[in-house]
N, C-alpha and C positions, 0 to 999 in steps of 0.2 A: 158642815161647819167650816172646813178649810176653804171651800169654794166661796162661801159667804164672806168670810173675813178677807179674802183676797180680792173679791169683786167690789168691796167698799172703796171709797176714796182713800187716797194715800194717807191722810192724817188719821183716819179711823183705823187703817191697817197698822200704822205705827203704834197707835194706842193699844190695839189688841196685842201686838207683839210685846209691848212693854208689860202688859198685865200678865201674859202667859209666863214671861221671864220671872216676874215677881212670885207667881204661884209656884214655879219650879224651885226658886230660891227658898221659899217658905217650906216646901216639902223636904228639901235636901239639907237645909241648914237650920231652919226654924227662925222664929222672930227674936229669940234671946230671952223671952220671958218663961222661966221654968214653971210658972203656975198657969201657963196659957191653957185656955179651955177649948180652943179651936181644934177639932179632931183632925183637920187637914193641915196641921202645923207640926213641924219636926220638933218643936219645943214642948209640945203637949205631952204630959206624963204617960198617957196610954198610947202614944203614937208608935206604930210598927214601922221600923225602917224598911225602905224599899230600894231596889237597885235603880240605877240611873235611867234605864229604859222605862221601867214602870213609873218612875217619877215624871218622866216626860209625858207619858200618856195621861197620867193623873192630872197633870197641870192643864192639859188641853180640856179634860172633862170639867175641871173646876171652872175654867174660863167660860165654857159653854153654859154651865149651870149658874153662872154669876155668883159663885160661892164667896163666903166671907174671906177677906184678906186682912191678915194681921198688920198692925203698924209695927215698925221695928222698935224693940225694947231699948231703953236708954243704955243698958249695959252692952247692947249689941252694936250700937252706932259706932262706926269707925273701926271696929275690930276686924282683924283679918279672919278669914274663914276657918272654922274648926274642921271643915271637911274640904280642903282645897281641891281634891280630885273630883268632887261632885259639883264644883261651882262654875264649871265651864260656861254654862249658859247664863247663870243667875248673877254672876259677879258684876257685870256691867250695869245691869238695871238696879242691883242692890245699892250700888254707889249713887245711882241717879235718884233713888227714892229716899236716901238719907238726907236729913235736913242740913242746912248750911251752917249750923252752930257747932260743927265738929271741931275737936281739939286737934290741931295739926301734929301734936306729939304722938297721938294715937295712930296716925297714918304712917305708911311706909314712905320713904322719900319719893318725890314726884317722878323721878327718872325711872323708878321701878314699877310704877303703876301702868304706864303706857295706855292711859285711858283714851287718848285721842288718836291712837293707832288704828286705822280702819282697813289697812291691808298689810300684807307681809312681803318681805323680800328674803332671800337666803341670808343676806348679811344681817338683817334685823333679827331674824330667828337666832342666829349664832350669838348676836350681841346680848339678847335677852337670856339665852341659855347660859352664857358665861356669867352674867350677873346672878342668876339663880344658883349656879353651881357654887359661887363664892359664899352665898348665904345659906345654901342647902335648903332653900325654900323655893319650890317650883310653882307656887300659886300664881305669880304674875304671868308666867309663860302659859300656864293652863288657862288663865282668864283670856289672854289674847287669842289663843287657839280657839277657845270656845266662841269668842266673839266673831272672829274672822271666818272660821270654818262653818259657822251656823248661818252665815249671811251670803247669799249668792252675789250680791253687789260687791262685797269685800273680796270674795274669792276671785271674781272676774278680774279685779285689779291687782291681785297678788301674783308674785313670782313672774312678773313680766320680764321679757328679755330686754337687755340693754339695746337701745336703738343704735344702728350702725352709723358711724360718723363719716362725714365727707372729709376729703383730704385737707380742706381749709380748716375744718373744725379740729382735726387731729393735730395740725401744726400749732393752732392756738393753744390747745390743751398741753402740747408738749412744751411750749414756751413757758407755761405756767407751772407745770409740775411734771418734769420728764420721767421721773421714777414711777410716779403714780400712773402715768399714761401707759408705761410699759406693762405694768401689772394688769391694767384694764384690757389691753390688747391681747395678752395671753389668755385671760379668762374668756374673752369674746370668741377667740379662735379655738380654744381648747374644749369648751363645754358645749358648743353648738352642735346639733345633729342635723341630718338632712331633713328630718321631719319638722324642724323648728326654724328653718332658714327664712329670714325676711326676704322680700323680693330682691333687694339690692345684693344679697349674699347668695342667691340661688345658684350662681355659676359654680360655686365651690362644692356643691353637694355631691357631684360625681366622684369626688375623691374619697368619700366615706364608704368603706366596705361594710355591707350588711346583707341580711337575708333578702331584703326588699330592694336591693340596688337596681336590678333590671327594671323594676316597676317604677322606681323614682325616675329613671330615664324615660319610661314609656308614658307615665302620667304626669311627671313633674312633681317636685317636692310639695308637700302640703304645708301651707303657711299658717302657723298659729302664733299667737302673741305670748303664750306661756312658755317659760323655760323649763322644759320637761326634765332635763338632767338636773337642774337645781332642785326641782320638786322631789326627785328621787333621793338626792343627797340629804335633803331635809328629813324625809321620812326615815331614812337609814339611821340618822342621828337620834330622832325623837321616839321611834316606836319601841326602842329597847327599854324605855322608862314606862312602867305600868300605869303610873298616875297620868302621865301625859297621853298615853294611848287611850285611856278612858275619856279624855277630853275630845279626842277625834270621834269616838263612838257617840258620845252625847250630842256633839255638834251635828253629826249626820242625821240623827233622829229628828232634830229640830229643822235642819235645812231642807230635807226631802219634801215634806208636804208643801212648803212654800214654793219650791222649784216646780213641783208638779202643777200647782195652780198658775204659776207664772207662765208656764208653757201652754197650759190648757186654755187660759182666758186672756192672756195679755200679749201673746205672740212676741215674746221677748227676743227670740233668736233673730227674727226678721229685723227688729230694731237694732240689735247689736250682736253680730256673729261671734263676738268674743265671749258670749254667754256659754259657748261650748267649753270654755276653760274650766267651768265648774266640774264637768264630767271628766275631763282629762285629768284634773288634779285629784279628784276623789278616787278615780280608778287606779291611780298609782300607789294607793295604800295597799301594801302587800299583805295586810292582816284582814282584808275584807271577808275572806272565806272562813275566818275564825268563828267558833260557835257563838260568841257573844254578839256578833253582827247578824247572825242568821235569823234571829227571832223577829226583830222589828226594823233595825237600821237598813240592812241591805234590801229586804223586800220593798220598803218604801222608796229607796233610792232607785231601784230597778223600775218601779212604776213611773217615777219621774223621768227616767231616761227613755222609757218607751213612748213618752209623749213628744219627744223631739221630732220636728218636721223632717220630711224625707231628705232634703239637701243636707241637713245637719247629720243625719244618720250616715249618709254617704261620705261626708267629710271625715267623720269619726272612723269609718271603715278604712278610708284611704290613709289616714294618719296611722292607725294601728297596723296597717299592712306593712309599714316600714319599721315595725318593731322586730326584735329577734324572735326566734322560735320559742325560747324560754319565756319571754314576756307574753307571747300569745298564749302559751300553755297556762300561765298564771291567770290570765283573764278567763280562759275557758274553765279552769278549775273553780274560780270564784263563783261563776254562775251555775256550774254543774253542782257544786256543793249545796247551794241554796235550793235547787230543784230536788236533789236527793233528800236533803234534810226535811223539806216540806212533805215530800211524798211518804217517807217512812214515819213521819210524825202524825200523819192523818190516816184515816180509814176511808179511802176513796172507793166508790162503787158506782153502779148505774143510778143510784139515788143521790149520790154526792160526787159529782163528776170532777175530775182533776181539771177539766177545761174551765171550771168556774172559780178556780183558786187564783186570785189576782197575783199573788207572789210568783207562782209557777209560770203563769202566762207571761208576766212582765220579764222574768229572768230568761225565758225562752226567746222573747223578742230581742232582748239584749244580746243573747248568745248568737242570734242571727247576724248582728253587726260584726262580731268576732269571726264568725264563719266566713263572711265575705272578705274580711281583712286577711284571713288565712288563705283564701283563694287568690286574692290580689297580690299577696306577698310571696306566693309560691312561684313555680316555674310555669309561666303562661305561654300559650300558643293561641293567639287571637287572630292570626292572619290566614289560617288555612281552614276555610269553611266551605262545605259542600253547597253547591247552588241548589235552590229549590227545584222541584220537579217542574218541567216546562208546562205540562198540562195539569190543571187542577183535578183532583179526584171528583168524579161526578156526584152531584147531590142526589139524595134519595128522591124518588118520585112521590114519597109520602110526606114531604116536608110541609105542604099546605095543610094536610090533615093534622099533622103534629102541632102546627101553630094554632089550629082551631081548638085543639085539646089543651092548649097552654103548655105544650111540651117542646117548644122550639129549641133547637140546639143552642146551648150557651156558648160553645167554643167554636163557632163556625170559622173564626179567624185564626184558628190554630190553638195549640195548647196554652194553658195559663202560664203567665210569666210573672215572677215576683217583682213588685215595683222597685225594690232596692237594687235588684239585678239590672233592671232597665236604667235606673239612675246612674249606676256605676258603669254601665256599658260592657258588662262581662257576663259570662255564663259559667256555671260550675264545670261544665265539660271543657272550658278553655284551659283549665288548670291541669297540667301534666303531673305535677308533684306539689302538694300544698306545703306550707311551712311545718305544720304538724299533721298527723294522720287524720283523715276524715272520721275514722272510728272513734277518735277522742271526743267527738261531738255527740255520739249516741249515748242516751241516758237509759240504761236498762231498767232501773226501778220505775221510771215513768212509763216505759213501754209495758211493763207488767200490769199497771193499774189503768191503762188507757182503754176506755170503752170505744172500740174502733167503729162500731156501727153508728154511735152517736157522733163521733168525731167526723165521720164521713158525711153525715147529714149536714153538720155545720159547714163543712168544706164546700158542699154543693150549694147551700143556701147563700153563703157569703154575706152574712149580716154582721154589723158592727158589734152587736151585743153578745154574739157567740163566737168564741175563738176555736179554731181547728188547728191541731198540731200538724195536720197534713200541709198547712201553709209553711211549716218549718221542717221539711222532710229530713234535714240533716240530723235531727235529734232522734229519728225513728230508725229502728233496725230493719233489715230486709224482710223479716217475718211480718212485722206490723205493717210495713208499706205494702207488702203483698196482699195482706188482708184488706187494706183499703182499696187496692186495685181489684180484688175479688168482688167487693161490694159494688164497685163501679161497673164491672163487667156484668154482674148478675142483674143489676137494676136496668142496664141497657138492654139486656136480653128480655126482661119482663116488659119493658117499654115497647120493644119491637113486636113482642107477642100480642100485646094489647092493641097496637096499631093494626096488626094483621086481622085480629078478631073484628075490629070495627070496620075495616075494609070489607070483610066478608059480609057484614050486615048491610053496608051501604051499597055495594056493587052486586050482591047476590051471588057471588062465586066463592068457592071454597079455596082459601089460600093456606099454605103450610106455615104454621107458627114456628117451625124449626128450620135450621139449615140442614136439609136432609141430603145425604150423599149415599147413593147406592152404587157400589163398585164391585168389580170382579177381582178376586185376589190375584189372578194371573195378569190382569191389565190395569193394575191399580193406578199407575201414573196417567195413562191415557184417559181413563174414566174420570179421575179426579180433575185432571186438567180441563177437559171439555166442560164439565159441570161448573167448576169454579170460574172459568173464563166467561161462560154465559152469565153467571150471577154478577161478576164484576162489571160486565158491560151493561146489563139490563138494570140491575138494582143493587149497587154495592152495599146498601143498608142491610141486605139479607145476610151478609157476612157477619153481622153483629147479632144474629140470632144464635140460639144454642145449637151446637153441632150435634147431629144425630147420624151415625154411620151404620150402614147395613151392608154386610158382605153377601153377595148373591149366592143363594144355595146354602146358607148357613143359618143356624137358629138362634144366634146370640141376640139378645135384646140390649141395646146400647144404653146402659146407665153409667157410662164412664169408661168401662173396660174395653169395649169395642173401639171407641175413639182412640184410646191409648195405643191399641195395636195398629190402627189405621195410620196414626202419625209415625209409628216406628217403621212400618213397611214402606211408607212414602219416603222417609229419610234414608232408609237402606238403599232404595232404588235410585234416588236422585244422587246420592253420594257414591254410587257404584263406579269404580274407576274405569270400568269398561265403557260406560256411557260417555265419559269425558267432559262432563259439565264442570268438574272441579279437578284441580291437580292436588296431589297428595305428597306431603313432605315426610319421608320415613323417619327423619331425625326428630322432628317436632310432633309427629302424629297429627298434624293439622292440615285442613283443606284450604285451598284458595281458588278463586274464580279462574277458569281457564280462558285466557284471552282469545284463543283460536278454536273455541268450542263450536261444533256444528249445530248445537241445539238452538232453537229460536228463543226470542225473548220471553215468550209465554211460559217456558219451562222455569226460567229464573223468577218470573213473577209468581209462579206457583209456589216455589220454595219460600218466597217472601210471605205469601199468604199463609202458608203452613206454619211458619214461625209465629206470625201474628195470631193465628187461630190457637196455637198451643198456649200462648200467654193468655189469650182471651178465655180459653176453656180450661185453664189451670192444669195443663199437661206439661210434662218435661220431656225434652227430646235428646236423643243421643247424637248431637252435632258437635263438630270440632272445628271451630273457626278461631283464628287469631283475634286478639282484642281489637285490632284496628277495624274489623268488620262492625263491631258494636259501636265504636267511636264514629264510624262513617254513618251508621244508622242514626246516630244522635246529632249529625250535622257537621262533623269534623272530617277534613281530608286526611289521608295518610301522609306522613312525612318520613324523613330519613330514620328517625328514632323508632318508628313502627316496624321497620324492616327487621329489627332485632328479634321480633316475635314471629313475623310472617315469613321472612327469608333470611334466616340467621347467617348462612354462608355468605350471601351477597353483602349483608350488613358488615360482617367482619372485614371483607375485602375493601369496602368503601371506607371503613374506619381506618384501616391500615393506610389507605391512600391519603386520608386527611392528616394522619400523624407522621407521614414519611418525611424524613429530614433532608433527604437528598434532592437532586434535580428531577422533578416528576416528568418533565417533557422529554429529557434525554434518556432517563433510566427506564421509563415505563412505556413510552411511545404509544399512548392511547389518545383517541380523538372523541369528539362529541357524537360519534355514531356508535350505537351498541347493537349487539346481535342477540336474538332470541330464537328458540327452536319451536316449531309447531308440533302437532300431535304425531306427525310422521318423522320427526327428527330433522326436518329441513330448516336451515338457518333463515331467519327473517331479520333484515337490517332496518334500524330505525334511527333517524337523525334527531338528537335531543335539541339541536338548533338547526336552523336552515343552513345547508351546506356543512353539516356537522362533521362529515368525513374529512373536511379540509381544516377543521379547527382543532389544534392540539390542546390537550389538557396540561395546564402548567400549574406551578405553585400558586400563582395569583388567581386562577379561575377554577381551581379544583372544588371549592365549596359550591360554586354554581353548578358544576358537573354533578356532584353528589345529590344536590337538591333536585335537579332535573331528572336524574336517574330514578330517584325515589318517587317523584311525581308521576313518572311514566309507569313504573311497576305497580304502584298502589292505586293510581287514579285513572290516568289516560288509557292505559292498555285494557282496562276492564270497565271502562265507563258505561258502555252499552249494557253489559251484563248486570253491573251493580245497580244502575238506575232502574232496570226492570225489577230486580230483587227488592230494592227499597220501596218501589211503588206498590208492590204486592203487600209488603209489610205494613205500609201506611194505610192501605185500604181497610185494614182491620183496626189499626191502632190510632188513626188520625184524630179521633175525638177523645181518646183516653188520656188520663193524667200521667201516663207512663213516662213521658219525657220530662215532666215536671218533678216526678217523685224519685226517679232512679238515675244513678250514674252508669256509665257503660259497663263497668265490671259487675254491677248489680243486674243489668239487663241479661248478661251472660248467665248469671246464677238463676234468673227466672226461667230462661229458655232451657238451659242444660241441667239445672239442678246442681247439687253439690257433689264433688268427687270424693268427699270425705265420708266413708261408710262406717259409722260407729254402731256396731251391732249390739253393744252393751246398752246404748240408748234405746235401740229398737226393743230389746228384751224388757227393759224397764217400763216401756210405754205400752207393751202388748197386753191385750185383754183376752179373757178365756170364756168359753161358752160350751154348753152341752154336757157339763159334768167335769170338765177339766178345770184345774186351777194351777197356780204357779208351783205348787208343791207336788203335783201329780208326778208319778214316776216317769211316764212317757214325756212329759213336758221337760223334766230335768234332762232326760236322755236327748230330747230334741235340741235343746239349746247347747248341750255339750257337743253334739254333732255339728250344728251350724257354726259354732265358734271355731271348730277345727277345720272348717273349709278354707281353701285358698281364696284369693281375691276373685279369680274368675268364677269359681263355684258360688261365691257369695253374690256376685252380680247375676248369675243365672237364677239363684234362688229369689232374689228381688224381682227379676223379670217375671218369673213364674207366679209370684204371689201378688205383685202390685201392678204389673204391666210395664214397668220400666226398671232399668238397672241403675238409676241414679237416686240419690236422696233428695227429697223436696227442699225448698228454702227453709232453713232452720234445722236441717238434719233429719236423720231417721227417727228421732224421737217424736217428730210431728206426724208420722204415718198412721199411728193408732191401728196397728194390725190386730186382727182377731184370729185366734186359733180355736176352732170348734171341733168337738168330737164327731167322728163320722162312722159310728158303729164299732163293734168289737174287732178283735184281731182277724185279719183277712189278707188275701193277696192283692187287694185293690190298691191302686196307687193313690197317693195324696192328690187332692184336687183343690182348685181355688176359684174364688169369685174376685177377679181383679178389680171389678167396679167398686167393691167395698173393702178391698184388702183383707179378704177372709180366706184363711187356709183351713181346709177340711181334712182332718187327720184321723185315720183309723187307729184304734188302740193296739198297736203292734206289740207282740209278746216279748221281743228282744230288741236291744239297741242296735244289733247288727242288721236285723231285718228292717228296722226304721231307716237306717242309713242307706241301705241298698235300694229300698222303695223310693225314698226321697230323691236320691241322686238320679234314678231313672226318670222320675217325674219331671225334674227341672231340666234334664238334658233333652227330652223329647216333648217340648211343650209349645205347640203352635196350633192356631185354629180354634174356633169356637164350635163345639159340638156337644152332643149329649154325653155326660160323664156319669 
């Protein structure tokens, strides 16, 4: 219906608009005939009054069905509304359909009708408000708001900024009215903000302190014709009046469908970029997240906003990026409130997907605009990007067969990039610190009802008709995103297995559908390195097969547990300080690449492959890198700020240098030559600039010195080692949505797991088998014992039971551990199946014996043999 009415010629559309307004007026106020027999008329004796939202919807239905429309009763003609708060939309058309024989005595004075007022200014609103306050009748203002705020054309023209005058014009105005001119100049200079500056006034924008000030300088002020500060002042004045607030709500219900169709079918933004004013003005309403808006008005408006073309979305994001953190938070809360309200009001399931709810989808798309505004308005570092690998990762030899099977790789050109991100020219990883926390964008109720298998399918298919929340990863928590990544990895594994099976049929030779590694426990690094290097050179696609590890001479069958131990042993060996691949900081407990390591690049490539395989095979590793490593993996170079995490002592020294108030050159006597020590303690000199030993550090060039020092420590000195490491990582993850879905801190969580060990959550999620239940004596004794353990013993217990001493993404409650009975009381130790997180526990006779046996088991637990 909406599309039909808006695709008709302009005259027909105006007529439709006129009729709908009459229906609405008929429902809210009636025709005035107390004996009216029309069931859809407010004057009918049996008519059930409805709220404004319901009346708006009913009016649309009546129009669609060409329902009966009452003529105004003589007693009603010219009378003021009995329900002024409900007449926001209908008043204008009611006056239009009244005949010309009205008695002027029955009308309010013409100056209070404002019938010809088609747009609003701040001054005009205050003028009407003042008149209404004198008469204590706010219906004229309500009618004007209803008329203007329900019309996109009127809103576009409303609250325009005063045009900046030339010097000649100002002189002329001053000669005419000097006092008035002074007032105007004060208003023009006092109320403008950087986000509203006209081109002529843009030079003064740098003086405005704000959260987005750095980005105003980086991107330039966003020029819009609406006076945002004036809009805010008007809302502040009017929203305190309940009757007037209802007018805004009613107008929005009527406005949104028309705006949606304008954007969908008439390309109005391209014709007039000022059309964006509609969204700027409406979103300044601080009551949008109120319950009365959530049912109809806000979902419809979000649907309209989601139809904005990409350049308009980008402009809106840039504009909002110059708002304060509190204003950004209000926008976030508005859309989050709608999503949460819709989710908890419906019963979403695999048969009724949340992906198919237009309101939730539209609100999520709108939230994306605010998300990028939050990034743009934050602390940005856009200049320090890692260069891409010199050599492309070799393509699989199976590519041709994949194409024949219709399984050609979709992302050969790299990971997916959000179109809005491209339009804005930024990435989430460019933001050091957003205006408000990224966690504020996660909607937990939505995550709870999201069917991730279906959502992942929509993500891969990329159709217009099916929306995937994976295209808006900011709204998903790490657990949900990890599940999406798991599906991606598993499907890729099955795809590689299928390709291998078909190759076996075509070529007549038996190929392995798994990434099979057979290693000796005492030579694990050498064996793994040789095998993985061969795979990486011959066919890197094999790295995307499911990992299957076998320890030579041991009987363990790898259903997950053996792989876990393999990863742990490799990590222990590679990070062994005696090998010297990494340096270790005792104060931070973190490792960093050793710039003078004797190991070849293959060793660093191996650890990169291992990290990638751990993510790919859903294992967590006990690695301790500073956050800058994960930022570098995501394409960002290390800078001075990253030294605080990786080299805290050096960071503090350089910070003191920058803050030193004395004469740096005379007091410190340092140059642009720095000294490092190698593995044997020998000093190594490095010039940060050519002839650095001859260039003193001064107050003027100390910032340059600090930046070059950090560049050397975090990038240049370890360039060879890190490139090999990154290359290994990308061999496994280059076609994964990893970079698209996760931020650097979430990558660390994926690889290392959570350091927060909540054993109460583990107890709550544990299941029991073989005759045990949560009330069994030994189970009660068991949990009392485990809760009494220290942190180190708890880590050992986790290692023994699950194969790792870290909690998975989402915490220990996600482990789903099983405790099964393993016979009556005996001297046998507890045993475990780490592949399945199963603990086999004999029914010990006493708590003391249970504690002694359990501690012995977790302390001496290595190797896979017959238990």
